[in-house]
FIRO-222243 format. One record per residue: x, y, z of N, C-alpha, C, O in turn. Coordinates in steps of 0.1 Angstrom, whole numbers, padded with zeros to 4 digits, always signed. Example, Ala and Ser with C-alpha at 12.3 -4.5 7.8 and 13.67 -1.06 7.14 Angstrom:
<pts>
+0132-0057+0078+0123-0045+0078+0132-0033+0078+0142-0033+0085 +0128-0022+0071+0137-0011+0071+0129+0000+0079+0134+0011+0080 
</pts>
This chain:
<pts>
+0009-0012+0000+0000+0001+0000+0009+0012+0001+0018+0013+0009 +0006+0022-0009+0015+0034-0010+0012+0042+0003+0002+0042+0009 +0023+0048+0007+0024+0056+0019+0013+0066+0020+0006+0066+0031 +0010+0075+0011-0001+0083+0011-0016+0077+0013-0024+0083+0020 -0017+0067+0007-0030+0058+0009-0031+0053+0021-0042+0051+0027 -0020+0048+0027-0020+0043+0040-0023+0054+0052-0030+0051+0061 -0018+0065+0050-0020+0076+0058-0035+0081+0058-0040+0085+0069 -0042+0080+0046-0055+0086+0044-0063+0073+0051-0072+0076+0059 -0061+0061+0050-0068+0050+0056-0068+0052+0072-0078+0051+0079 -0055+0055+0078-0054+0056+0092-0062+0069+0095-0070+0069+0105 -0061+0079+0088-0068+0091+0092-0083+0088+0091-0090+0093+0100 -0089+0081+0083-0103+0076+0081-0106+0068+0094-0117+0070+0099 -0097+0060+0098-0101+0050+0109-0101+0058+0122-0109+0056+0131 -0092+0068+0123-0092+0078+0134-0105+0085+0135-0111+0087+0146 -0110+0090+0124-0121+0097+0124-0135+0089+0129-0143+0093+0137 -0135+0078+0123-0145+0067+0127-0143+0063+0141-0153+0061+0148 -0132+0062+0146-0130+0058+0160-0134+0069+0169-0140+0066+0180 -0132+0082+0166-0136+0094+0173-0151+0094+0174-0157+0095+0185 -0157+0092+0162-0172+0092+0161-0179+0082+0170-0188+0085+0177 -0172+0070+0169-0177+0059+0177-0177+0062+0191-0187+0059+0198 -0164+0068+0196-0165+0073+0211-0174+0082+0215-0180+0081+0226 -0176+0092+0206-0186+0103+0208-0201+0097+0210-0209+0101+0219 -0203+0087+0201-0216+0080+0201-0219+0072+0215-0230+0072+0222 -0208+0065+0219-0207+0057+0231-0210+0066+0242-0219+0064+0250 -0202+0077+0242-0203+0088+0253-0216+0093+0256-0220+0097+0267 -0224+0094+0245-0237+0099+0245-0246+0087+0249-0255+0090+0258 -0245+0077+0245-0256+0066+0247-0254+0059+0260-0264+0055+0267 -0241+0056+0265-0239+0047+0277-0245+0055+0289-0252+0048+0296 -0242+0068+0292-0250+0073+0303-0264+0071+0304-0269+0069+0314 -0271+0072+0293-0286+0070+0293-0289+0056+0295-0299+0053+0302 -0280+0045+0291-0282+0032+0293-0281+0030+0308-0289+0024+0315 -0269+0036+0313-0266+0033+0327-0278+0038+0336-0283+0031+0345 -0282+0051+0332-0294+0055+0340-0307+0050+0340-0315+0051+0349 -0309+0042+0329-0322+0035+0327-0320+0021+0334-0329+0015+0338 -0308+0016+0335-0304+0003+0341-0306+0005+0356-0314-0002+0363 -0299+0015+0362-0301+0016+0376-0315+0019+0380-0319+0014+0391 -0323+0026+0372-0337+0027+0378-0345+0013+0375-0355+0010+0383 -0341+0006+0365-0349-0007+0362-0345-0016+0374-0354-0023+0379 -0331-0017+0378-0329-0025+0389-0335-0021+0403-0339-0029+0411 -0336-0007+0405-0343-0002+0416-0358-0005+0416-0363-0008+0427 -0365-0005+0405-0378-0009+0405-0381-0023+0408-0391-0026+0414 -0372-0032+0403-0375-0045+0407-0366-0051+0420-0365-0063+0422 -0362-0042+0428-0353-0046+0440-0361-0040+0451-0366-0029+0451 -0363-0049+0462-0367-0044+0475-0354-0040+0483-0345-0048+0486 -0354-0028+0488-0341-0023+0495-0344-0020+0510-0353-0013+0514 -0336-0026+0517-0335-0024+0532-0327-0014+0536-0317-0012+0529 -0328-0007+0547-0318+0002+0551-0315-0002+0567-0323-0004+0576 -0301-0002+0569-0297-0006+0583-0291+0009+0589-0282+0016+0583 -0294+0012+0601-0290+0024+0608-0294+0036+0600-0287+0046+0599 -0306+0037+0594-0310+0049+0587-0314+0061+0596-0317+0072+0591 -0313+0059+0609-0315+0071+0618-0304+0080+0615-0306+0092+0614 -0292+0075+0614-0281+0083+0610-0283+0093+0599-0281+0105+0600 -0287+0086+0587-0290+0094+0576-0301+0104+0578-0299+0116+0574 -0312+0101+0584-0321+0109+0585-0318+0123+0592-0325+0133+0590 -0307+0123+0601-0304+0134+0608-0298+0144+0598-0297+0156+0601 -0293+0140+0587-0287+0149+0577-0294+0150+0564-0294+0161+0558 -0302+0140+0559-0308+0140+0545-0322+0144+0547-0326+0153+0541 -0329+0137+0556-0343+0140+0557-0347+0150+0568-0358+0154+0568 -0338+0154+0576-0342+0163+0587-0341+0176+0584-0338+0180+0572 -0343+0185+0593-0342+0200+0591-0327+0206+0590-0326+0218+0588 -0317+0198+0592-0304+0203+0594-0299+0210+0580-0302+0203+0570 -0292+0220+0579-0288+0226+0568-0273+0222+0564-0268+0224+0553 -0267+0217+0575-0254+0214+0574-0251+0203+0565-0259+0193+0564 -0240+0203+0557-0237+0193+0547-0229+0181+0553-0224+0182+0563 -0228+0169+0546-0219+0160+0550-0212+0154+0538-0215+0156+0527 -0201+0145+0542-0193+0139+0531-0195+0124+0533-0192+0117+0542 -0202+0119+0522-0205+0105+0521-0193+0099+0514-0188+0103+0503 -0189+0087+0521-0178+0079+0516-0182+0064+0515-0188+0059+0525 -0179+0058+0504-0181+0044+0501-0170+0038+0491-0164+0046+0483 -0169+0026+0492-0159+0019+0483-0163+0020+0468-0174+0022+0465 -0153+0020+0460-0155+0021+0446-0163+0011+0441-0171+0013+0432 -0162-0002+0447-0169-0013+0443-0183-0011+0442-0190-0017+0434 -0189-0002+0451-0203-0001+0454-0210+0011+0447-0221+0016+0450 -0202+0016+0438-0204+0029+0431-0219+0028+0424-0228+0037+0424 -0221+0017+0417-0232+0017+0408-0246+0021+0414-0253+0028+0407 -0250+0017+0426-0264+0019+0431-0263+0031+0440-0273+0034+0446 -0252+0038+0442-0252+0049+0452-0260+0062+0448-0265+0070+0456 -0261+0063+0435-0272+0074+0431-0286+0073+0438-0293+0083+0439 -0289+0061+0441-0302+0059+0447-0302+0066+0462-0312+0071+0467 -0291+0066+0467-0289+0072+0481-0287+0086+0480-0295+0093+0486 -0277+0091+0471-0274+0104+0472-0282+0114+0464-0279+0125+0464 -0294+0109+0457-0302+0117+0449-0313+0124+0459-0320+0132+0455 -0313+0119+0472-0324+0124+0481-0320+0139+0485-0329+0145+0492 -0310+0145+0482-0308+0159+0484-0296+0163+0474-0290+0155+0467 -0295+0175+0475-0283+0181+0466-0270+0174+0468-0266+0172+0480 -0265+0170+0458-0251+0162+0460-0241+0168+0450-0244+0171+0439 -0228+0167+0455-0217+0169+0445-0207+0157+0447-0203+0154+0458 -0205+0150+0436-0197+0138+0435-0183+0140+0429-0181+0146+0419 -0172+0135+0435-0159+0136+0430-0157+0123+0421-0157+0112+0425 -0155+0126+0408-0152+0116+0398-0138+0118+0393-0133+0129+0392 -0131+0106+0389-0118+0106+0386-0116+0113+0372-0126+0114+0365 -0103+0117+0368-0100+0121+0356-0097+0111+0345-0094+0114+0334 -0098+0098+0350-0096+0088+0340-0105+0087+0329-0115+0095+0329 -0104+0080+0319-0112+0079+0308-0126+0075+0310-0135+0080+0303 -0128+0065+0319-0141+0061+0323-0148+0071+0332-0160+0070+0335 -0141+0081+0337-0147+0090+0346-0155+0099+0339-0164+0104+0346 -0153+0103+0326-0163+0110+0318-0176+0105+0316-0186+0112+0315 -0177+0091+0315-0189+0083+0312-0197+0084+0326-0209+0085+0326 -0190+0082+0337-0196+0083+0351-0203+0098+0351-0215+0100+0354 -0194+0107+0348-0198+0121+0350-0212+0125+0342-0221+0132+0347 -0212+0119+0330-0225+0121+0321-0236+0114+0327-0247+0120+0327 -0234+0102+0333-0244+0094+0338-0250+0101+0352-0262+0101+0353 -0242+0105+0360-0246+0110+0373-0254+0123+0370-0263+0126+0378 -0250+0132+0361-0256+0144+0358-0272+0142+0356-0280+0151+0358 -0277+0130+0351-0290+0127+0347-0298+0124+0360-0310+0122+0360 -0291+0124+0372-0301+0121+0384-0308+0132+0390-0319+0130+0395 -0303+0144+0391-0291+0150+0386-0281+0150+0400-0285+0152+0411 -0268+0149+0397-0258+0152+0407-0247+0160+0401-0243+0157+0389 -0242+0169+0408-0231+0178+0403-0218+0169+0403-0216+0160+0412 -0209+0172+0393-0197+0164+0393-0185+0173+0393-0185+0183+0386 -0175+0169+0400-0162+0175+0400-0151+0166+0396-0150+0155+0402 -0144+0168+0386-0134+0158+0381-0121+0160+0388-0116+0171+0390 -0115+0150+0393-0103+0149+0400-0102+0136+0410-0111+0129+0413 -0090+0136+0416-0088+0124+0426-0078+0129+0435-0073+0140+0435 -0074+0120+0444-0064+0120+0453-0049+0119+0445-0039+0124+0450 -0050+0113+0434-0037+0112+0426-0037+0120+0414-0025+0121+0409 -0047+0124+0408-0047+0133+0397-0057+0144+0399-0069+0142+0401 -0052+0157+0398-0060+0169+0400-0067+0170+0414-0078+0175+0415 -0060+0163+0424-0065+0163+0438-0066+0176+0444-0076+0179+0450 -0056+0185+0441-0057+0200+0449-0068+0207+0445-0076+0212+0454 -0069+0209+0433-0081+0219+0427-0093+0212+0430-0103+0219+0434 -0095+0199+0427-0107+0193+0431-0113+0193+0445-0125+0194+0448 -0102+0193+0454-0105+0193+0469-0110+0208+0473-0118+0209+0482 -0104+0217+0466-0109+0231+0468-0123+0234+0463-0131+0241+0470 -0126+0228+0452-0139+0228+0447-0150+0220+0456-0161+0224+0456 -0146+0210+0463-0155+0203+0470-0156+0212+0484-0167+0212+0489 -0146+0217+0488-0147+0226+0500-0159+0237+0497-0168+0239+0505 -0157+0242+0486-0167+0253+0483-0180+0248+0481-0190+0255+0484 -0181+0235+0476-0194+0229+0473-0201+0227+0489-0213+0231+0491 -0193+0222+0497-0198+0219+0510-0202+0232+0519-0212+0232+0526 -0194+0243+0516-0198+0256+0522-0211+0263+0516-0217+0272+0522 -0215+0258+0504-0226+0262+0498-0239+0253+0501-0249+0256+0496 -0237+0244+0509-0248+0235+0515-0250+0222+0508-0259+0215+0511 -0240+0219+0496-0243+0207+0490-0236+0195+0498-0225+0197+0503 -0241+0184+0498-0235+0172+0503-0224+0168+0493-0225+0172+0481 -0215+0160+0496-0203+0155+0488-0202+0139+0489-0204+0132+0500 -0199+0134+0478-0199+0118+0477-0184+0117+0473-0180+0124+0464 -0176+0106+0478-0164+0103+0475-0161+0088+0476-0166+0082+0485 -0154+0083+0468-0149+0069+0469-0136+0071+0474-0128+0075+0466 -0131+0068+0486-0118+0072+0491-0107+0060+0486-0095+0062+0488 -0111+0049+0480-0101+0041+0473-0100+0043+0460-0092+0036+0453 -0108+0052+0453-0105+0054+0439-0096+0063+0436-0090+0069+0445 -0093+0066+0422-0100+0058+0411-0092+0045+0409-0099+0036+0403 -0081+0043+0412-0073+0029+0408-0067+0022+0421-0057+0015+0419 -0072+0024+0433-0069+0016+0445-0058+0022+0451-0053+0033+0448 -0053+0014+0460-0055-0001+0464-0069-0003+0470-0075+0006+0477 -0075-0013+0465-0089-0017+0469-0092-0015+0484-0084-0022+0492 -0100-0009+0487-0105-0009+0501-0095-0004+0510-0094-0007+0522 -0087+0005+0504-0078+0013+0513-0080+0027+0511-0080+0033+0500 -0083+0034+0523-0088+0048+0523-0075+0057+0521-0064+0055+0527 -0078+0067+0511-0068+0078+0510-0071+0089+0519-0082+0091+0524 -0061+0096+0523-0063+0106+0533-0070+0120+0528-0073+0129+0536 -0072+0122+0514-0080+0132+0507-0091+0135+0515-0093+0146+0519 -0099+0125+0516-0114+0127+0523-0112+0131+0539-0120+0138+0544 -0103+0127+0544-0100+0132+0558-0095+0147+0558-0100+0155+0566 -0086+0150+0548-0083+0165+0549-0095+0174+0545-0097+0185+0549 -0104+0168+0536-0116+0176+0533-0125+0177+0546-0131+0187+0548 -0126+0167+0554-0135+0169+0566-0128+0177+0576-0134+0184+0584 -0115+0178+0576-0107+0186+0585-0108+0201+0580-0110+0210+0589 -0107+0206+0568-0109+0219+0563-0123+0224+0565-0125+0236+0566 -0133+0215+0564-0147+0220+0564-0154+0219+0578-0164+0225+0582 -0148+0210+0585-0155+0207+0598-0168+0199+0597-0176+0199+0606 -0169+0192+0585-0182+0184+0582-0178+0170+0584-0167+0166+0581 -0189+0163+0589-0187+0148+0591-0186+0139+0579-0191+0143+0569 -0180+0128+0581-0178+0117+0570-0188+0107+0573-0187+0101+0584 -0199+0104+0564-0208+0094+0566-0205+0081+0559-0209+0080+0547 -0200+0071+0565-0196+0058+0559-0209+0051+0553-0219+0050+0560 -0209+0046+0540-0221+0040+0535-0216+0028+0527-0206+0027+0520 -0225+0018+0529-0220+0007+0521-0234+0000+0513-0246+0002+0518 -0232-0007+0504-0244-0014+0496-0240-0027+0492-0229-0030+0488 -0251-0036+0492-0248-0050+0488-0262-0056+0483-0272-0049+0484 -0263-0068+0477-0274-0073+0473-0274-0089+0475-0264-0096+0477 -0286-0095+0476-0287-0109+0477-0282-0117+0466-0277-0128+0468 -0283-0112+0454-0279-0118+0442-0271-0108+0435-0276-0097+0432 -0259-0111+0431-0250-0100+0424-0238-0107+0417-0234-0118+0421 -0233-0100+0408-0222-0103+0400-0210-0095+0405-0210-0082+0406 -0199-0102+0409-0187-0095+0413-0177-0096+0403-0172-0107+0401 -0172-0086+0397-0164-0086+0385-0149-0087+0390-0145-0082+0400 -0141-0094+0382-0126-0094+0384-0118-0083+0380-0109-0085+0372 -0123-0070+0385-0117-0058+0383-0108-0055+0395-0108-0063+0405 -0101-0044+0394-0092-0041+0406-0099-0039+0418-0095-0042+0429 -0111-0033+0416-0121-0031+0429-0131-0040+0433-0137-0039+0443 -0132-0050+0424-0142-0062+0426-0155-0055+0426-0163-0055+0436 -0159-0049+0415-0169-0041+0411-0183-0050+0413-0184-0061+0408 -0191-0044+0421-0205-0054+0424-0216-0048+0415-0219-0036+0415 -0222-0057+0408-0234-0053+0399-0245-0063+0405-0244-0075+0403 -0256-0057+0411-0267-0064+0417-0277-0068+0405-0279-0061+0396 -0283-0080+0407-0291-0085+0397-0304-0080+0398-0309-0078+0410 -0312-0077+0388-0326-0073+0389-0335-0083+0397-0332-0095+0397 -0344-0078+0405-0353-0087+0413-0345-0092+0425-0351-0099+0434 -0333-0089+0427-0327-0091+0440-0332-0083+0451-0341-0074+0449 -0326-0086+0464-0329-0077+0474-0316-0070+0477-0305-0076+0477 -0318-0057+0479-0306-0048+0483-0307-0042+0497-0317-0042+0504 -0295-0037+0501-0295-0032+0515-0283-0021+0514-0272-0022+0509 -0287-0010+0520-0277+0000+0525-0275+0001+0539-0285+0000+0546 -0262+0002+0543-0258+0001+0557-0250+0015+0558-0241+0018+0550 -0254+0022+0569-0248+0034+0572-0240+0033+0586-0246+0029+0596 -0228+0038+0585-0219+0037+0598-0221+0050+0606-0227+0060+0601 -0217+0052+0617-0218+0064+0625-0208+0074+0619-0197+0070+0614 -0213+0087+0620-0205+0097+0614-0191+0099+0619-0189+0095+0631 -0180+0104+0612-0168+0104+0616-0163+0119+0617-0161+0126+0606 -0162+0124+0628-0158+0138+0628-0144+0141+0629-0137+0134+0638 -0137+0150+0621-0122+0152+0622-0120+0167+0627-0125+0176+0622 -0111+0167+0635-0108+0181+0641-0103+0189+0630-0097+0184+0620 -0106+0203+0632-0102+0212+0622-0087+0216+0623-0082+0222+0614 -0081+0212+0632-0067+0214+0634-0059+0201+0635-0050+0200+0643 -0063+0190+0627-0056+0177+0631-0042+0178+0626-0039+0184+0616 -0032+0172+0634-0020+0170+0629-0019+0156+0621-0029+0150+0619 -0006+0152+0617-0005+0142+0608-0009+0128+0616-0015+0119+0610 -0006+0127+0629-0010+0116+0635-0025+0115+0637-0031+0104+0636 -0031+0126+0639-0046+0127+0640-0053+0123+0627-0063+0115+0628 -0047+0128+0616-0051+0126+0603-0052+0110+0600-0062+0104+0595 -0040+0104+0604-0038+0090+0599-0047+0081+0608-0052+0071+0604 -0050+0087+0621-0059+0079+0629-0073+0078+0624-0080+0068+0625 -0077+0090+0618-0091+0091+0615-0091+0084+0600-0102+0080+0596 -0080+0083+0592-0080+0076+0580-0082+0060+0583-0089+0053+0576 -0076+0056+0593-0077+0042+0597-0090+0039+0603-0094+0028+0602 -0097+0049+0609-0110+0047+0614-0120+0046+0602-0129+0037+0603 -0119+0054+0593-0128+0054+0581-0126+0040+0574-0135+0032+0573 -0115+0037+0571-0111+0025+0564-0117+0012+0572-0124+0004+0567 -0115+0013+0584-0120+0000+0593-0135+0000+0593-0141-0010+0591 -0142+0013+0594-0156+0013+0594-0162+0010+0581-0173+0004+0581 -0156+0014+0569-0161+0010+0557-0160-0005+0554-0169-0011+0548 -0148-0011+0559-0148-0024+0556-0158-0032+0566-0164-0042+0562 -0159-0028+0577-0168-0034+0586-0182-0034+0580-0188-0044+0580 -0189-0022+0576-0201-0022+0572-0203-0028+0558-0214-0033+0555 -0193-0027+0550-0194-0035+0536-0195-0049+0539-0204-0055+0533 -0187-0055+0548-0189-0069+0552-0201-0072+0557-0206-0082+0554 -0208-0062+0566-0220-0064+0571-0231-0065+0560-0240-0074+0561 -0230-0056+0551-0239-0056+0539-0238-0069+0532-0248-0076+0531 -0226-0073+0528-0224-0086+0521-0231-0098+0529-0237-0106+0522 -0230-0099+0542-0235-0108+0549-0250-0108+0554-0255-0118+0560 -0256-0095+0551-0269-0092+0556-0279-0103+0550-0289-0105+0558 -0279-0109+0538-0288-0119+0534-0284-0133+0537-0290-0142+0531 -0274-0134+0545-0268-0148+0547-0280-0156+0557-0282-0168+0556 -0287-0148+0564-0297-0154+0573-0309-0160+0566-0318-0166+0572 
</pts>
């Protein structure tokens, strides 16, 4: 194949690839939105320790909170965080844009960034969102792990704003656990689901390094505990 013809062919492939990516970027969020609602309509959901949630979400308190859950439980969390205005931290990785487009349909405000990429500017925007009354949702082990290991970014955010961290977990009686880095959980339609809430974690506004690490360990331990509790909820 002549060099010029080969270049034209490659250019055409690139154009079609970009077009395909744009189509997928447009369609997949709507598919995800519909899928989550379909699962919700067919699922009977239980809530454990919902008194904690009511104090912030359903009560009269105007103060905001920071919801934290493992990356593997991300799919069904819009069912929890849609109860009131929420801002969600979403990674700058390629799949993050798909998630951003999907959560906007609920609607949920999205801030792109993570503790590893764009963390500084993203945390500043989260501080601003909390101060303006929006709740915030974060996966402290995202975007690429290590799995079920909390990063300190969420602790710093709680320290800077004085807002509590609410640990949240989700599981289902029947689910698919993918062989991904986070062991992503996909609940089957017509299964039973459960949300488990931990006690709020408050971080001092002037915490030193030792104090920050202590709270990070507390969050990590609590999330692992309630996630295990959610997974075992239907064993009985």
